[in-house]
Every structure is written in C-alpha cells, then in structure tokens.
C-alpha positions in Angstrom: 4.1 274.6 52.2 4.8 273.2 48.7 7.9 271.3 47.7 10.0 272.7 44.9 10.9 270.3 42.1 13.0 271.1 39.0 10.9 272.0 36.0 11.4 270.0 32.9 13.8 271.7 30.4 14.0 275.2 32.0 15.4 274.5 35.4 12.7 276.6 37.1 11.0 275.3 40.3 7.5 274.0 40.0 5.2 274.1 43.1 3.3 271.0 44.0 -0.2 271.4 45.4 -1.0 270.3 48.9 -2.4 267.0 47.6 0.9 266.2 46.0 -0.3 266.8 42.4 2.0 268.8 40.1 0.4 272.0 38.6 0.0 272.4 34.9 1.3 275.3 32.9 -1.5 277.5 34.2 -0.6 276.7 37.8 -3.7 274.5 38.5 -3.1 271.0 39.9 -5.1 268.2 38.4 -6.8 267.4 41.7 -7.8 271.0 42.2 -9.5 271.5 38.8 -13.3 272.0 38.8 -14.9 270.8 35.6 -17.1 273.3 33.8 -20.9 273.0 34.0 -23.9 273.0 36.3 -24.0 271.4 39.7 -26.7 268.8 40.2 -28.9 271.1 42.3 -28.7 273.8 39.6 -29.5 271.4 36.8 -32.5 269.9 38.7 -34.0 273.4 39.0 -34.1 273.9 35.2 -37.0 273.0 32.9 -34.5 271.4 30.5 -33.6 268.6 32.9 -37.2 267.6 33.3 -37.7 267.7 29.5 -34.8 265.4 29.2 -36.3 263.1 31.8 -39.6 263.1 29.8 -37.8 262.3 26.5 -35.7 259.6 28.3 -38.8 257.8 29.3 -41.0 258.0 26.2 -38.2 257.3 23.7 -37.0 254.1 25.3 -40.6 253.1 26.1 -41.4 253.2 22.4 -38.1 251.7 21.2 -38.2 248.7 23.5 -41.9 247.9 22.8 -41.6 248.3 19.1 -38.3 246.5 18.8 -39.6 243.5 20.7 -42.8 243.1 18.7 -41.9 244.2 15.2 -40.5 240.8 14.2 -43.7 239.0 15.4 -45.8 241.6 13.6 -43.9 241.1 10.3 -44.3 237.3 10.7 -48.0 237.7 11.3 -48.2 239.9 8.2 -46.9 237.1 5.9 -43.2 237.2 6.1 -41.3 234.0 7.1 -39.7 234.2 10.5 -36.3 234.3 8.9 -37.1 237.1 6.6 -38.9 239.1 9.4 -35.7 238.7 11.5 -33.6 239.8 8.5 -35.6 243.0 8.2 -34.9 244.0 11.8 -31.2 243.0 11.4 -31.1 245.4 8.4 -32.6 248.2 10.5 -29.8 247.6 13.1 -27.2 247.6 10.3 -28.5 250.8 8.9 -28.2 252.4 12.4 -24.4 252.1 12.1 -24.5 254.5 9.1 -26.8 256.7 11.2 -24.2 256.8 13.9 -21.4 257.9 11.6 -23.5 260.6 9.8 -25.0 262.0 13.1 -21.6 262.1 14.7 -20.4 264.3 11.9 -23.5 266.5 11.8 -23.6 266.8 15.6 -20.4 268.8 15.6 -22.0 271.4 13.4 -25.4 271.9 15.0 -27.2 271.9 18.4 -27.8 268.3 19.6 -31.4 269.0 20.6 -32.4 269.7 17.0 -30.7 266.6 15.7 -32.1 264.4 18.4 -35.6 265.8 18.0 -35.5 265.1 14.3 -34.4 261.6 14.9 -37.1 260.9 17.4 -39.8 262.4 15.2 -38.5 260.4 12.3 -38.8 257.2 14.3 -42.3 258.0 15.3 -43.4 258.7 11.7 -41.7 255.5 10.6 -43.6 253.5 13.2 -46.9 255.2 12.1 -46.1 254.2 8.5 -46.0 250.6 9.7 -49.4 251.1 11.3 -50.7 252.3 7.9 -49.3 249.1 6.4 -51.2 247.1 9.1 -54.4 248.9 8.0 -53.7 248.0 4.4 -53.0 251.6 3.3 -49.3 251.2 2.5 -47.7 248.5 0.4 -45.5 246.0 2.3 -42.4 246.8 0.3 -42.8 250.5 1.0 -43.4 250.0 4.7 -40.4 247.7 5.1 -38.1 249.9 2.9 -38.9 253.0 4.9 -38.4 251.1 8.2 -34.9 250.0 7.2 -33.9 253.4 5.9 -35.5 256.0 8.1 -36.0 254.2 11.3 -32.5 252.7 11.1 -30.8 256.0 10.4 -32.7 257.7 13.2 -31.9 254.9 15.6 -28.2 255.4 15.1 -28.6 259.1 15.5 -30.4 258.8 18.8 -27.7 256.6 20.2 -25.0 259.1 19.4 -26.8 262.3 20.3 -28.5 261.4 23.6 -25.4 261.6 25.8 -24.2 264.7 23.9 -27.4 266.5 24.7 -26.7 266.2 28.4 -23.2 267.7 28.2 -24.4 270.4 25.8 -27.1 271.4 28.3 -25.3 271.1 31.6 -21.6 270.7 30.9 -19.6 267.9 32.4 -19.3 269.0 36.1 -22.2 266.7 37.2 -22.4 264.6 34.0 -22.1 261.3 35.8 -24.7 262.1 38.4 -27.1 263.6 35.9 -26.6 260.6 33.6 -27.4 258.3 36.4 -30.6 260.1 37.2 -31.6 260.2 33.5 -31.0 256.4 33.4 -33.8 255.8 35.8 -36.7 256.8 33.5 -34.8 255.3 30.6 -34.8 251.9 32.3 -38.4 252.2 33.4 -39.4 253.1 29.9 -37.5 250.1 28.4 -39.2 247.7 30.8 -42.8 249.2 30.5 -42.7 249.4 26.7 -42.4 245.7 26.3 -45.1 245.0 28.8 -47.5 247.5 27.4 -47.0 246.3 23.9 -47.9 242.8 24.9 -50.9 243.9 26.9 -52.3 246.0 24.0 -51.8 243.2 21.6 -53.8 240.8 23.8 -56.6 243.4 24.1 -56.9 244.1 20.4 -55.5 240.8 18.9 -53.4 243.0 16.6 -50.5 245.5 16.8 -52.3 248.6 15.5 -53.0 250.2 18.9 -49.7 249.2 20.3 -47.7 250.6 17.4 -49.8 253.7 17.3 -49.0 254.2 21.0 -45.3 253.7 20.3 -45.4 256.1 17.4 -47.0 258.8 19.5 -44.5 258.2 22.3 -41.6 258.8 19.9 -43.3 262.1 18.8 -43.7 263.2 22.4 -40.0 262.3 23.0 -39.0 264.3 20.0 -40.9 267.4 21.0 -39.4 267.3 24.5 -36.0 266.9 22.9 -36.4 270.0 20.8 -37.6 272.1 23.7 -34.5 271.5 25.8 -32.5 274.8 26.0 -28.7 274.2 25.8 -28.0 276.3 28.9 -24.3 275.6 29.2 -23.6 276.0 25.5 -25.3 279.4 25.5 -23.7 280.6 28.7 -20.2 279.5 27.7 -20.5 281.5 24.4 -19.6 278.5 22.3 -21.6 277.3 19.4 -21.2 274.0 17.6 -17.7 273.7 16.1 -16.5 276.8 18.1 -14.4 276.8 21.3 -15.7 278.6 24.4 -14.8 282.3 24.5 
C-alpha cells in the first residue's frame, strides 16, 4: 500500500510506488518506466541489425588500416615526415567541422542516408589517393580532397553512428545493442591495421591495401543506407518531429 505524501504547492496527496519512487505528473514512477524501443531479441531478428553489424565491421576495418598507413604512404610519396603528419592532422581538424555540420543536418534527415553518404565519400576519397599512387592525380589534388572530403566525412561518421542505432531500435536496449555492435567494430579496427601491413609487404606498395580499404568503405556505406529505421517509422516521428 502506498504512502501518502503532500504534493508540492497544491496540498494533494501523491502516491509513492512500491519501490519508493515518487510518480511524475502522469502517475508513472521513475523506476517503473519502460524506455521506448525494441527488445534485444526483437532487434536481433531484423535485417537492419545485421546490416549495422556489417557496416560496423567494414567501416572501422578501412578506417583503422588507412589511418595507420596514410602517413607512411605520403612519406614514401615524397613528403617529409613532418609534412605527411601535418596532412593527417589537418584531416582530423577538418573532422571537427564535419561533426558540427552533421549534427545540425542529422536533426533534419534520416541518419542512415547521412551515414551512408559519409562512408561512400570516405571510400571515394581513399580511391582518389590510389589514383595519386598510380600517377593519375596530382599530389596537391589528392591531398586537398583528402583533407576536405575525408575529413568532413570522418566527423560525420562519428556523430551519426550512435544515432543510427537509436533511430532504428529506440533506446530500450540501446546499451546492449551498442555493446554487440562494438564487437565487429573492434575486430574491424584490429584487422584493418594487420591486413594493411600484410598487403603492403605482398605488393611493396599501398595500392592494393588502399583499394581494399576504399572498397570496404563503400560496402559499409551501402549497408548503412539499407538499414530501415524501424522505430522511427513505427513511432510516427520523422526527423525534427516528435512522436505522435
């Protein structure tokens, strides 16, 4: 049986729940609330979850391998070690702008489209570096597009990735699903660096390695774009609109 306590300001009794939590204005105690969204079992039964798993492997696989080897590649291409490092620092700096812009845009469109565009952009940017390695693109053009396009897309990916999970499945099992998605993410990060090194040793250049990373980004982007935002559609809320 609940204990009656005086309500603030109106003198009316407010019932406490059995766990001692005071109900809110809707009569629901904090400890009794159920967050909206899919259960883990329901999420695992969807195609969207496995597409996210796919994207969460191939994207980090490409990102870790490319990020580890790009400075060495630029140094081998004639840049001094200091300048090669500065190029990658500029990419990271540009990613901060990408975070701000993508955060603003993400409130106005489905996250899957924004994330897909970012991954595809990163893939095309890496492939442009491959063309530079083949002598088909000028060094200044390759480096400039890397700083601008790869940097902006990198920042976008960092913002949108967790938002995609909540848009697709809600927040009820967000922690558990995020932990599961973290497994292929970590595997991809580890394997990308190893594979990049192995491919360099095999070919004595980075052309095959970077082509592999570019293709992996494209695969990740396609998987991203195919994820259906189940929870968003079922709740009746679009970007920028409350559920209803």
